[in-house]
Backbone as CSV, one residue per row, in Angstrom:
resi,resn,N_x,N_y,N_z,CA_x,CA_y,CA_z,C_x,C_y,C_z
1,MET,5.423,39.196,0.015,5.348,37.650,-0.115,5.741,36.685,-0.807
2,ILE,6.865,36.366,0.366,8.093,35.057,-0.737,7.667,34.122,-1.169
3,PHE,6.612,33.036,-0.098,6.269,32.059,-0.330,5.305,31.865,-1.531
4,ARG,4.876,32.947,-2.263,4.078,32.748,-2.998,4.128,32.022,-4.083
5,LYS,5.668,32.128,-4.562,6.225,31.386,-5.773,6.465,29.923,-5.471
6,TYR,6.304,29.562,-4.531,6.643,28.178,-4.239,5.050,27.731,-4.311
7,ILE,3.933,27.811,-4.474,2.699,27.406,-4.134,2.590,26.534,-4.991
8,PRO,2.775,27.088,-6.730,2.809,25.876,-7.647,3.515,24.937,-7.444
9,ILE,4.368,25.036,-6.942,5.455,23.904,-7.055,4.849,22.400,-5.736
10,ILE,4.562,23.081,-4.792,4.023,22.276,-3.518,3.005,21.722,-3.815
11,CYS,2.027,22.212,-4.794,0.777,21.501,-5.457,0.825,20.888,-6.688
12,SER,2.505,21.009,-7.147,2.352,19.813,-7.998,2.980,19.032,-7.532
13,ILE,3.867,18.859,-6.365,4.193,18.030,-5.914,3.192,16.678,-4.975
14,VAL,2.637,17.456,-4.545,1.199,16.854,-3.806,0.497,15.931,-4.648
15,THR,-0.185,16.923,-5.586,-0.296,16.262,-6.638,0.346,14.532,-7.677
16,ILE,1.488,15.193,-7.214,2.407,13.581,-8.365,2.036,12.996,-7.371
17,TYR,2.624,12.801,-6.326,2.361,11.871,-4.508,1.020,11.505,-5.289
18,MET,0.082,12.490,-4.696,-1.018,11.497,-4.814,-1.537,10.363,-6.360
19,LEU,-0.604,10.852,-7.608,-1.024,10.088,-8.461,-0.166,8.769,-8.294
20,VAL,0.567,8.688,-7.737,1.670,7.432,-7.580,0.950,6.893,-6.925
21,LEU,0.267,7.623,-5.811,-0.241,6.235,-4.273,-1.213,5.535,-5.480
22,PHE,-2.157,6.289,-6.523,-3.337,6.056,-6.803,-2.732,4.877,-7.780
23,VAL,-2.138,5.443,-8.563,-1.705,4.042,-9.523,-0.796,3.041,-8.873
24,GLY,-0.121,3.222,-8.143,0.222,2.138,-7.043,-0.830,1.090,-6.358
25,LEU,-1.580,1.948,-5.774,-2.549,0.722,-4.997,-3.693,0.498,-5.862
26,TYR,-3.830,0.710,-7.043,-4.367,0.299,-7.940,-3.833,-0.954,-8.524
27,HIS,-2.817,-1.415,-8.731,-2.066,-2.696,-9.532,-1.482,-3.632,-8.137
28,SER,-1.998,-3.022,-6.867,-1.627,-3.491,-5.758,-2.785,-4.693,-5.701
29,PRO,-1.818,-6.033,-5.013,-2.955,-7.464,-4.888,-3.936,-6.609,-3.535
30,LEU,-3.488,-5.841,-2.664,-3.863,-5.604,-1.154,-4.887,-4.382,-1.920
31,SER,-5.465,-4.785,-0.819,-7.186,-3.118,-0.156,-6.659,-2.601,0.460
32,TYR,-7.430,-1.416,0.261,-6.704,0.130,0.608,-6.963,-0.420,2.596
33,SER,-7.947,-0.844,2.834,-7.520,-1.614,4.674,-6.323,-2.090,4.526
34,GLU,-5.852,-2.813,4.041,-4.891,-3.823,3.942,-3.400,-3.063,3.985
35,VAL,-3.585,-2.626,3.361,-2.345,-1.412,2.847,-1.997,-0.316,4.268
36,ASP,-3.432,0.395,4.781,-2.912,1.266,5.898,-2.755,0.285,7.372
37,LEU,-1.668,-0.060,7.461,-0.993,-0.815,8.738,-1.773,-0.411,9.924
38,ASN,-1.331,0.764,10.178,-1.766,1.725,11.509,-3.178,2.141,11.716
39,GLU,-4.343,1.804,10.712,-5.452,1.497,10.784,-6.024,3.054,10.654
40,ASN,-5.376,4.149,10.427,-6.000,5.334,11.320,-6.714,5.928,9.549
41,GLY,-6.543,5.411,8.537,-7.650,5.725,7.513,-6.923,6.474,6.803
42,VAL,-5.484,6.969,6.717,-4.054,7.517,5.659,-3.502,6.496,5.780
43,ILE,-3.040,6.702,3.807,-1.629,5.925,3.666,-0.514,6.625,3.327
44,GLY,-0.009,6.301,4.202,1.550,7.200,4.094,2.591,6.693,2.922
45,PHE,3.665,7.746,3.069,4.266,7.126,2.298,5.126,5.772,2.262
46,SER,5.530,5.682,3.577,5.984,4.216,4.037,4.949,3.018,3.801
47,GLU,3.255,3.435,4.181,2.569,2.026,4.049,2.829,1.675,2.627
48,PHE,2.348,3.006,1.608,2.434,2.654,0.321,3.499,2.248,-0.371
49,LEU,4.788,2.301,0.543,6.302,1.091,-0.334,5.808,0.104,0.409
50,TYR,5.853,-0.136,1.190,5.107,-1.401,2.026,4.134,-1.999,0.559
51,GLY,3.298,-1.769,0.938,1.790,-2.491,-0.310,2.600,-2.556,-1.116
52,THR,3.583,-1.962,-1.878,4.159,-2.458,-3.409,5.292,-3.319,-3.155
53,GLU,5.805,-3.979,-1.733,6.451,-5.088,-2.150,5.897,-5.837,-1.474
54,ILE,4.239,-6.429,-1.592,4.126,-7.741,-0.943,3.023,-8.166,-2.238
55,GLY,2.682,-9.170,-1.875,2.604,-10.346,-2.772,0.740,-10.970,-1.995
56,LYS,-0.204,-11.352,-2.663,-1.201,-11.667,-1.917,-1.225,-13.472,-2.172
57,LYS,-1.727,-14.381,-1.958,-1.943,-15.214,-2.919,-3.042,-16.226,-1.384
58,ASN,-4.192,-17.083,-2.441,-4.889,-17.639,-1.749,-4.838,-19.125,-1.122
59,LEU,-5.388,-19.443,0.132,-4.639,-20.708,0.237,-5.671,-21.457,0.888
60,ILE,-5.901,-22.513,1.590,-6.993,-23.437,2.274,-6.037,-24.289,3.162
61,ILE,-6.406,-23.457,4.426,-5.844,-24.179,5.803,-6.796,-24.474,6.395
62,SER,-6.729,-26.374,6.681,-7.798,-26.561,7.682,-9.255,-26.385,7.730
63,ASN,-9.662,-26.470,5.979,-10.924,-26.380,5.565,-11.305,-25.171,5.405
64,MET,-10.491,-23.526,5.950,-11.030,-22.329,5.814,-9.461,-21.508,5.000
65,GLN,-10.712,-20.556,4.309,-10.400,-19.592,3.504,-9.811,-18.720,3.623
66,CYS,-8.018,-18.839,3.638,-7.230,-17.989,4.278,-6.161,-17.469,2.974
67,SER,-5.634,-15.561,3.077,-4.891,-14.933,2.178,-3.498,-14.824,2.794
68,GLU,-2.302,-15.522,2.483,-1.230,-15.397,2.488,-0.930,-14.254,2.250
69,TYR,0.054,-13.456,2.717,0.926,-11.929,2.518,2.243,-12.244,2.345
70,TYR,3.221,-12.206,1.453,4.496,-12.579,1.376,5.545,-11.373,0.713
71,HIS,6.505,-11.376,0.765,7.516,-10.596,0.261,7.805,-10.524,-1.160
72,LEU,7.679,-10.300,-2.103,8.047,-10.116,-3.236,9.321,-10.646,-3.507
73,LYS,10.454,-9.824,-2.719,11.595,-10.181,-3.134,12.513,-11.325,-3.115
74,ASP,11.885,-12.202,-1.850,12.373,-13.569,-1.343,11.329,-14.388,-1.172
75,GLY,9.663,-14.002,-1.148,8.874,-15.170,-1.064,8.553,-15.497,-0.086
76,LEU,9.288,-14.703,1.070,9.188,-14.994,2.027,7.290,-15.150,2.808
77,SER,7.194,-15.456,3.848,6.003,-14.991,4.096,5.293,-13.970,5.745
78,ALA,5.136,-13.147,5.176,5.146,-11.976,6.258,3.663,-12.327,6.983
79,VAL,2.451,-12.502,6.312,1.274,-12.850,7.523,0.532,-13.425,6.606
80,ILE,-0.510,-14.330,7.584,-1.864,-15.291,7.313,-2.940,-15.113,7.861
81,LYS,-4.072,-14.523,6.833,-5.200,-14.249,7.745,-5.853,-14.708,7.461
82,CYS,-6.792,-15.523,7.898,-7.944,-16.385,7.445,-9.646,-15.976,7.826
83,LYS,-10.350,-16.526,7.425,-11.431,-15.930,7.067,-12.482,-17.041,8.713
């Protein structure tokens, strides 16, 4: 079994990935469902990276409570969602 020696390495990589994901999402202003862009219930690496590059601020537009999601690098609006 040539692959037995790679099992600890694979487990370490998966563990590190999960820790980075958890810490990144914990410090993100976005909720889990907001980071899950394709709404499949799983946050992939690209969705994780996208979530770390987005900020959120609350606005009132026409007497409605809204959230603006903006890009941290340039401050441009990504999307505005109102309740």
